[in-house]
C-alpha positions in Angstrom: 117.8 -121.0 188.9 121.0 -121.8 190.9 121.8 -125.4 191.8 124.1 -126.0 194.8 125.4 -129.4 193.7 126.6 -131.8 196.4 130.0 -133.5 196.0 131.1 -136.2 198.4 134.4 -136.0 200.2 137.1 -138.6 200.0 136.0 -142.1 200.3 136.6 -143.8 203.7 135.1 -146.3 206.1 131.4 -147.0 205.5 130.7 -146.0 209.0 132.6 -142.7 208.7 130.5 -139.7 207.8 131.6 -138.0 204.6 131.9 -134.3 204.4 129.7 -132.6 201.8 131.1 -129.9 199.6 129.4 -127.8 197.0 129.9 -126.1 193.7 127.7 -123.6 192.0 126.1 -124.1 188.6 123.4 -122.1 186.9 120.7 -124.4 185.5 119.6 -121.9 182.8 120.3 -123.2 179.3 123.4 -121.5 178.0 125.0 -123.6 175.3 127.1 -123.3 172.2 125.1 -122.8 169.1 127.0 -125.2 166.8 127.1 -122.6 164.1 129.5 -119.9 163.1 129.1 -116.3 164.2 128.6 -115.3 160.6 125.6 -117.6 160.4 124.3 -116.5 163.8 124.3 -112.9 162.5 122.3 -114.0 159.4 119.7 -115.7 161.6 119.5 -112.7 164.0 118.6 -110.3 161.2 116.0 -112.8 159.9 114.5 -113.1 163.3 114.4 -109.4 164.4 114.4 -107.7 161.0 117.4 -105.7 162.1 115.3 -102.8 163.2 117.3 -101.9 166.3 119.3 -98.6 166.0 122.8 -97.7 166.9 123.3 -94.0 167.5 126.8 -92.5 167.3 127.7 -88.9 167.3 124.6 -87.7 165.4 124.2 -90.6 163.0 121.8 -93.5 163.4 122.1 -96.9 161.6 119.8 -99.9 161.8 121.1 -103.4 162.5 120.1 -104.4 159.0 122.2 -101.6 157.5 125.2 -102.6 159.6 124.8 -106.2 158.6 124.7 -105.3 154.9 127.9 -103.2 155.3 129.5 -106.2 157.1 128.6 -108.4 154.1 130.1 -106.0 151.6 133.2 -105.4 153.8 133.7 -109.2 154.1 133.7 -109.5 150.3 136.1 -106.7 150.0 138.5 -108.3 152.5 138.5 -111.5 150.5 139.1 -109.6 147.3 142.2 -108.0 149.0 143.6 -111.4 149.8 142.1 -112.5 153.2 141.8 -116.3 153.5 140.1 -118.2 156.3 142.1 -118.2 159.5 143.9 -114.9 158.8 144.2 -112.6 161.8 142.9 -109.1 161.4 144.0 -106.5 164.0 141.3 -103.9 164.8 142.9 -100.8 166.2 140.2 -98.1 166.7 138.4 -96.1 169.3 134.7 -96.9 169.5 132.8 -96.3 166.3 130.2 -98.3 164.3 133.0 -99.6 162.0 134.4 -101.6 164.8 131.4 -103.9 164.9 131.1 -103.9 161.1 134.8 -105.0 160.9 134.2 -107.8 163.4 131.3 -109.3 161.6 132.9 -108.8 158.2 136.0 -110.7 159.3 133.9 -113.5 160.8 131.8 -113.8 157.7 134.9 -114.2 155.6 136.2 -116.9 158.0 138.9 -114.7 159.5 139.9 -114.1 163.1 139.5 -110.7 164.8 142.3 -109.4 167.0 141.0 -106.3 168.8 143.5 -104.0 170.5 143.0 -100.9 172.6 144.0 -97.8 170.8 145.9 -96.7 173.9 148.7 -99.3 173.2 152.1 -97.9 172.5 154.2 -98.8 169.5 156.1 -101.6 171.4 152.9 -103.2 172.7 151.3 -103.0 169.2 154.4 -104.5 167.6 154.3 -107.4 170.0 150.6 -108.2 169.0 151.4 -107.9 165.3 154.4 -110.2 165.5 152.9 -112.7 167.9 149.6 -113.0 166.1 151.0 -113.0 162.6 148.3 -110.6 161.6 147.8 -110.1 157.9 145.5 -107.0 158.0 145.1 -104.0 160.3 141.9 -101.9 160.4 142.3 -98.4 161.9 141.3 -94.8 161.7 143.1 -91.8 160.3 144.1 -90.5 163.7 146.1 -93.7 164.5 147.4 -94.4 161.0 150.8 -92.8 161.6 151.5 -95.1 164.6 150.1 -98.2 162.8 152.2 -97.6 159.7 155.3 -97.1 161.7 154.8 -100.4 163.5 153.6 -102.4 160.4 156.7 -101.4 158.5 158.6 -103.8 160.7 156.1 -106.7 160.2 156.5 -108.1 156.7 153.6 -110.5 157.1 151.1 -107.6 157.1 149.4 -107.6 153.7 147.5 -104.3 154.0 146.3 -101.5 156.3 142.6 -100.6 156.1 141.6 -97.1 157.2 138.2 -95.7 157.7 137.0 -92.2 156.8 136.2 -91.5 160.5 138.5 -88.9 161.9 137.5 -87.3 165.2 139.1 -84.3 166.8 141.2 -85.7 169.6 144.1 -83.8 171.3 147.4 -85.7 171.2 146.7 -87.9 168.1 149.0 -87.8 165.2 148.1 -87.0 161.6 147.5 -89.7 159.0 150.9 -89.2 157.5 154.2 -91.1 157.6 155.5 -89.6 160.8 157.7 -91.8 162.9 158.9 -94.0 160.0 162.5 -92.7 159.9 165.1 -95.4 160.5 162.7 -98.3 160.4 163.4 -101.1 157.9 161.0 -103.2 155.9 158.6 -102.4 153.2 155.5 -100.3 153.7 152.2 -102.2 153.3 149.5 -100.5 151.1 146.7 -98.5 152.7 143.2 -99.4 151.6 140.1 -97.4 152.3 137.4 -99.1 154.4 134.7 -97.5 152.3 136.2 -98.9 149.1 136.3 -102.4 150.5 132.6 -102.1 151.6 131.4 -100.6 148.3 130.8 -103.7 146.2 128.3 -106.5 146.5 128.1 -108.7 149.5 129.6 -112.1 149.0 128.5 -115.5 150.3 129.1 -116.7 153.9 132.3 -118.6 154.3 131.6 -122.1 155.8 133.4 -122.1 159.2 133.6 -124.7 161.9 132.1 -123.4 165.1 135.1 -124.8 167.0 137.4 -122.7 164.9 139.2 -119.6 166.3 137.0 -116.5 166.0 139.0 -114.1 168.2 142.6 -113.8 169.4 142.6 -111.3 172.3 145.6 -110.1 174.2 145.5 -109.9 178.0 146.3 -106.6 179.7 149.7 -107.8 180.7 149.4 -106.9 184.4 151.2 -110.1 185.4 153.7 -110.2 182.5 153.9 -109.7 178.8 150.5 -109.8 177.1 149.6 -113.2 175.8 147.0 -114.2 173.2 143.8 -115.9 174.2 142.0 -118.1 171.6 138.2 -117.9 171.7 136.2 -120.0 169.3 132.9 -119.1 167.5 131.0 -121.4 170.0 132.8 -119.9 173.0 131.9 -116.3 172.0 128.4 -117.3 171.2 127.9 -119.1 174.5 129.3 -116.1 176.3 127.0 -113.7 174.5 124.0 -115.9 175.2 124.9 -116.1 178.9 125.2 -112.3 179.1 122.0 -111.7 177.2 120.1 -114.2 179.3 121.5 -112.9 182.6 120.8 -109.1 182.3 117.2 -109.1 181.2 117.6 -105.6 179.7 116.2 -106.2 176.2 114.3 -103.3 174.6 115.8 -100.8 177.1 117.9 -97.9 175.8 121.6 -98.7 176.5 124.6 -96.5 176.6 128.0 -98.0 175.6 131.1 -96.2 176.8 133.4 -99.2 177.3 136.0 -100.0 174.6 134.6 -102.4 172.0 138.2 -103.7 171.6 138.0 -105.2 175.1 136.6 -108.7 175.6 133.5 -107.1 176.9 133.1 -105.3 173.6 133.2 -108.6 171.8 130.6 -110.0 174.2 128.3 -107.0 173.5 128.8 -107.5 169.7 127.6 -111.1 170.1 125.0 -110.6 172.8 122.8 -108.7 170.5 122.7 -111.7 168.1 120.9 -113.6 170.8 118.5 -110.9 171.9 114.8 -111.5 171.0 114.1 -107.8 170.9 117.3 -105.8 171.0 116.8 -102.2 172.1 118.4 -99.0 170.8 122.0 -98.3 171.9 124.1 -95.1 172.0 127.8 -95.7 171.4 130.4 -93.3 172.9 133.8 -93.0 171.1 135.4 -92.8 174.6 134.2 -92.1 178.0 133.7 -88.6 179.3 131.6 -88.2 182.5 129.8 -85.0 181.5 129.0 -86.3 178.0 127.8 -89.6 179.5 125.4 -87.6 181.7 124.2 -85.5 178.8 123.5 -88.6 176.7 121.6 -90.2 179.5 119.3 -87.2 179.8 118.9 -86.7 176.0 118.1 -90.3 175.1 116.5 -91.4 178.3 119.1 -94.1 178.8 118.0 -97.0 181.2 121.1 -99.2 181.4 124.9 -98.9 181.0 128.0 -100.8 181.8 131.0 -99.1 183.3 134.3 -99.9 185.0 135.0 -98.6 188.5 137.3 -95.8 187.4 134.4 -94.4 185.3 132.1 -94.6 188.2 134.6 -92.6 190.3 134.6 -89.9 187.6 130.8 -89.8 187.6 130.8 -89.4 191.4 133.1 -86.5 191.1 130.4 -84.6 189.1 127.6 -82.6 190.5 125.0 -85.3 190.0 122.2 -83.4 191.7 122.2 -81.1 188.7 122.0 -84.0 186.2 118.8 -85.7 184.9 119.3 -89.4 185.7 115.6 -90.2 186.2 115.6 -92.7 183.3 118.4 -94.8 184.6 117.5 -98.2 186.1 120.7 -100.2 186.3 124.5 -99.8 186.1 126.7 -102.8 185.7 130.3 -102.5 187.0 133.0 -104.9 185.7 136.5 -105.1 184.5 138.0 -104.5 187.9 136.9 -104.8 191.6 134.4 -102.2 192.7 135.7 -100.6 195.9 133.2 -100.9 198.8 133.3 -97.1 199.4 132.5 -96.4 195.8 129.4 -98.6 196.0 128.3 -97.1 199.2 128.7 -93.5 197.9 126.7 -94.5 194.8 123.9 -95.8 197.1 123.9 -92.6 199.0 123.8 -90.2 196.0 121.8 -92.3 193.5 119.7 -94.5 195.6 117.1 -95.2 192.9 119.6 -96.6 190.4 120.8 -100.2 191.0 124.6 -100.6 190.8 125.6 -104.3 190.4 128.8 -106.1 189.8 129.6 -108.8 187.2 132.7 -110.9 186.9 134.6 -112.4 184.0 137.9 -112.5 182.3 139.3 -112.7 178.8 139.8 -116.5 179.1 136.0 -116.9 179.8 134.8 -114.6 177.0 134.2 -111.9 179.6 131.4 -113.7 181.5 131.4 -115.8 184.7 128.8 -114.3 187.0 125.9 -111.8 186.8 123.9 -110.2 189.5 120.1 -110.8 189.4 117.9 -107.8 188.9 116.9 -106.5 192.3 119.1 -109.1 194.0 122.5 -107.5 194.1 124.6 -107.8 197.3 127.2 -105.3 198.4 130.6 -106.6 197.6 129.4 -109.6 195.6 129.8 -110.1 191.9 126.6 -112.1 191.8 126.0 -115.7 190.9 127.0 -118.0 188.0 125.8 -116.8 184.6 123.5 -119.2 182.6 125.4 -122.4 181.7 128.4 -121.5 183.9 129.8 -123.7 186.7 131.9 -122.0 189.5 133.7 -123.6 192.4 136.1 -122.2 194.9 139.0 -124.5 195.3 141.4 -124.9 198.3 145.2 -125.3 197.7 144.9 -129.1 198.0 142.3 -129.2 195.2 139.2 -129.8 197.4 136.2 -127.5 197.1 135.9 -124.8 199.8 132.9 -124.4 202.0 130.9 -121.2 202.3 133.0 -118.4 203.7 136.3 -120.1 202.9 138.8 -118.4 200.7 140.1 -120.3 197.7 140.9 -120.0 194.0 137.9 -119.4 191.7 137.6 -122.1 189.1 135.2 -122.0 186.2 133.8 -124.5 183.7 131.5 -123.8 180.8 131.1 -123.6 177.0 132.4 -120.0 176.9 136.0 -120.9 178.0 139.0 -120.2 175.8 140.5 -123.0 173.7 144.0 -122.2 174.6 146.7 -119.6 175.0 148.1 -118.8 171.6 151.4 -120.7 171.0 151.8 -121.3 174.7 151.0 -124.9 175.5 152.7 -124.9 178.9 150.7 -121.8 180.1 147.5 -123.4 178.8 148.2 -126.6 180.8 148.8 -124.5 183.9 145.3 -122.9 183.9 143.1 -125.4 182.1 143.1 -128.5 184.3 140.5 -131.2 184.2 138.1 -129.1 182.1 138.3 -126.2 184.7 139.8 -122.8 184.2 141.8 -121.8 187.2 141.4 -118.0 187.2 144.2 -117.0 189.6 141.6 -115.0 191.6 140.9 -115.6 195.3 137.3 -115.7 196.2 134.7 -117.0 198.5 131.0 -117.7 198.3 128.1 -117.5 200.7 125.5 -120.0 201.5 123.2 -118.6 198.8 125.7 -119.0 196.0 126.8 -115.4 195.7 130.5 -115.1 194.8 132.9 -112.5 196.4 136.2 -111.8 194.6 138.9 -111.1 197.1 142.0 -110.5 195.0 144.6 -111.9 192.7 146.6 -114.8 194.1 149.8 -113.3 192.7 149.0 -110.0 194.5 148.7 -111.6 197.9 151.1 -110.1 200.5 152.3 -112.3 203.3 153.5 -110.2 206.2 154.8 -112.0 209.2 152.9 -115.1 208.2 149.6 -113.1 207.9 147.8 -113.0 204.5 147.1 -109.4 203.4 145.0 -108.8 200.4 145.7 -105.5 198.6 142.0 -104.9 197.9 141.2 -105.0 201.6 143.8 -102.4 202.3 142.7 -100.3 199.4 139.1 -100.4 200.6 140.2 -99.3 204.1 142.1 -96.3 202.7 139.4 -95.3 200.3 137.2 -94.6 203.3 139.2 -91.5 204.0 137.5 -88.4 202.5 140.7 -87.1 201.0 141.6 -90.3 199.1 140.4 -90.5 195.5 142.1 -93.8 194.5 144.8 -96.0 195.8 146.8 -99.1 194.9 148.7 -101.5 197.3 151.6 -103.8 196.7 154.1 -105.7 198.7 157.8 -105.0 199.2 160.4 -107.6 200.3 161.4 -107.1 204.0 164.1 -108.9 205.9 162.1 -109.0 209.1 158.5 -109.6 208.0 159.1 -111.3 204.7 157.0 -108.6 203.0 155.8 -105.1 203.9 152.5 -103.4 202.8 153.1 -100.4 200.6 150.2 -98.0 199.6 150.1 -95.4 196.8 147.4 -92.8 197.1 145.9 -90.3 194.8 144.1 -87.5 196.6 140.9 -85.7 195.7 141.3 -82.1 194.5 142.1 -80.0 197.5 143.0 -83.0 199.7 145.5 -82.3 202.4 146.0 -85.5 204.3 149.6 -86.5 205.0 151.2 -90.0 204.6 151.6 -90.2 208.4 147.9 -89.5 208.9 146.9 -92.2 206.4 149.1 -94.7 208.1 147.3 -93.9 211.4 143.9 -94.1 209.5 144.8 -97.4 208.1 145.8 -98.9 211.4 142.5 -97.7 213.0 140.5 -99.2 210.1 142.5 -102.4 209.4 144.1 -103.4 212.7 147.7 -103.8 213.7 148.5 -106.7 211.3 147.3 -105.5 207.9 147.6 -101.7 207.7 150.2 -100.1 205.3 153.5 -99.2 207.0 154.4 -97.0 204.1 152.2 -94.5 202.1 153.2 -92.6 199.0 151.0 -89.7 197.8 151.3 -89.6 194.0 149.8 -87.3 191.4 147.8 -90.0 189.6 147.5 -93.7 190.0 148.9 -95.7 187.1 146.4 -97.7 185.1 146.7 -100.4 182.5 145.2 -99.9 179.0 142.1 -101.7 180.3 141.8 -99.1 183.2 142.8 -101.5 186.0 145.3 -100.4 188.7 148.7 -101.2 187.2 150.4 -103.0 190.1 153.5 -103.8 188.0 154.1 -100.1 187.7 153.6 -99.6 191.4 156.1 -102.4 192.1 158.6 -100.6 189.9 157.9 -97.4 191.9 158.5 -99.3 195.1 161.8 -100.6 194.0 162.9 -97.1 192.8 161.8 -95.4 196.0 163.2 -97.8 198.5 166.2 -95.6 199.2 163.9 -92.7 200.2 162.2 -94.5 203.1 162.9 -93.4 206.6 161.8 -94.8 210.0 159.7 -92.8 212.3 159.7 -92.8 216.1 156.6 -95.1 216.1 158.4 -97.7 214.1 156.4 -97.2 210.9 157.9 -96.2 207.6 156.2 -93.4 205.6 156.8 -91.7 202.4 159.1 -88.7 202.4 157.4 -87.2 199.4 
C-alpha cells in the first residue's frame, strides 16, 4: 500500500489557507532485522532447509551446500589472519564463489569490498589503498593484474585465488606478468579451496550497525568513493527487494555482476525469501547465451540493464523460445523510451518494468508493482522507503513538478568512507539527497528525469540530456547515444550529441540535427552531432559522460558552422 502523506506548508495567518504538499511512503513493513547478516543466513537455512539450487555452467549447488562452504571459508579466513572489521576485496566475474566469499567474510565479522573485474590497474589500486583492504579474493584469469597492483599495497596480507578459470579472450595468465619495476613485497597466494577445506567455525558476534560492505561508486562524477553499508542496511534493502518483486519460487536468470550493489542485494534478498526459487547464474552477459538459458531452463524472471536489453533487441527474437518469461526488470541506468516501446512491440507478453536505486540506498528505492508498470516510470517506493521530490528552496514539489529526489529509510548508507564533508552534503536531516532530478504523478509513480550535474542550461532553458537522447533514439539508424553540454560564449552552454549507429546505418550528422529539431523543438535539439564507433560506458555499463566531455573538449577545434547556423560534426 502507498500512503500519500500530507505535509502542511509554512505557518501563516490563521485565516490564510495553507498549501498541502505530499511525500510518498510505502506502508509495507520493511525494517532492519537487528541481527548480523551471518546470523540471518543461519536462520534462512533453518527456515527453508537450503533446498534452492544455483546452477552455473553445468554444475548445481544447493543453498545448504553453499552455506556450509561459506562457514568453512570463514574459518579459513580467520586462520589466515582476518579479524573483525578487515576489508576483503572480491575481484571476480560471476561464479558461485562470489556469494560464498561474501557470506564467509560476513560470518567472520569482516567487510566485503566488491569490485567489477573490468577495473583497470589504476582504479583497482585506488580501491586497495583507500579501503585499506587486507585480503583480495580473485580467480586465476585476473591473478596477474591483482598481484601487480597488490605489490604496491603493503597492507594486503594475502591473495586468495579460486580454482575457477574460464576461457575468456584477453585475460592474462595466472603468472607474475606486469610486475617489473614495481616496488614492495609480494603477498602470498592462498587457494580458496584450501581455506574452505577445514571445519566450519563459530559465528563471529557482530553489531548489526557495523559495516558489512564498502562499495565504490562508478566514478561518473569524479573519483570513485567508498560507500559504507551496515548489516542492517543491506538486510533492509534485501527485504524491500524481496517484498516488492513477488517472484518467489520462479526460475530466475542472473546475468548482472554480483560485484555491483545489485549483486549484494540479490545475495541478501534470498535470505528473506520464504520459498526461494532456483536461479541460473551467468558468468557475464551474452545475449544469445541468455536466450538459450531462458529456453533450456524455462526462466520466468530476470534483471537486466538497458544496454543488455538493447543487445537482446538486436537478436532475431522471433526465432527464440521466450514463452516462459513473465517479467524483466530494468535498472542501473535510465531505460530509454524507444527501447521500452520496441520491447512492447516485439515481446508484448513479457512485462518490462523499471526499478530505481543507487549504491547509497543499497540498490533499492522504488519497484514497479506486478501488472502496474507505467511507461517511463521507475515505479513507487519499495516497502519501508520514503521518497519525496524537493524543490531548490527545500520545499516538497507537487505532482508534475521537477525537483531533487530525496530518500529516507533503513537501507541508507551510514556514510562515505573517510569523507565527512561529502557525507554531510548528501545526508541532511535524515534524508539522502540523490542528485537525481525527478517528478511524481498523482498516483505516487516516480519518474527519473536526469542527474542534476548533467543538466544543460542553454540560453536560460533547462535541457536534460536524457530527453535529447530519447529524441535521437527514435531514429531507426541510431543504436545508442549520449548527450553533454559544452561551454558557449553566446548561449552559456550548447547541446552536444554523440551517436552510435546500428549496423548498416547511414544517417549523417546533419540529418540527425534536423531530426532532433523536428522531435525536440527549436530550444532543446542538439546543435552538434558526432557519429562515433561505440559509445563509452562505465564499468557499471552506464553512459560515461565524463569521457564524452573529454571528447567534446578535444574535438572543439574541428567544429564548423553551417549556412543554417547549426554546428555539426565534421567526422
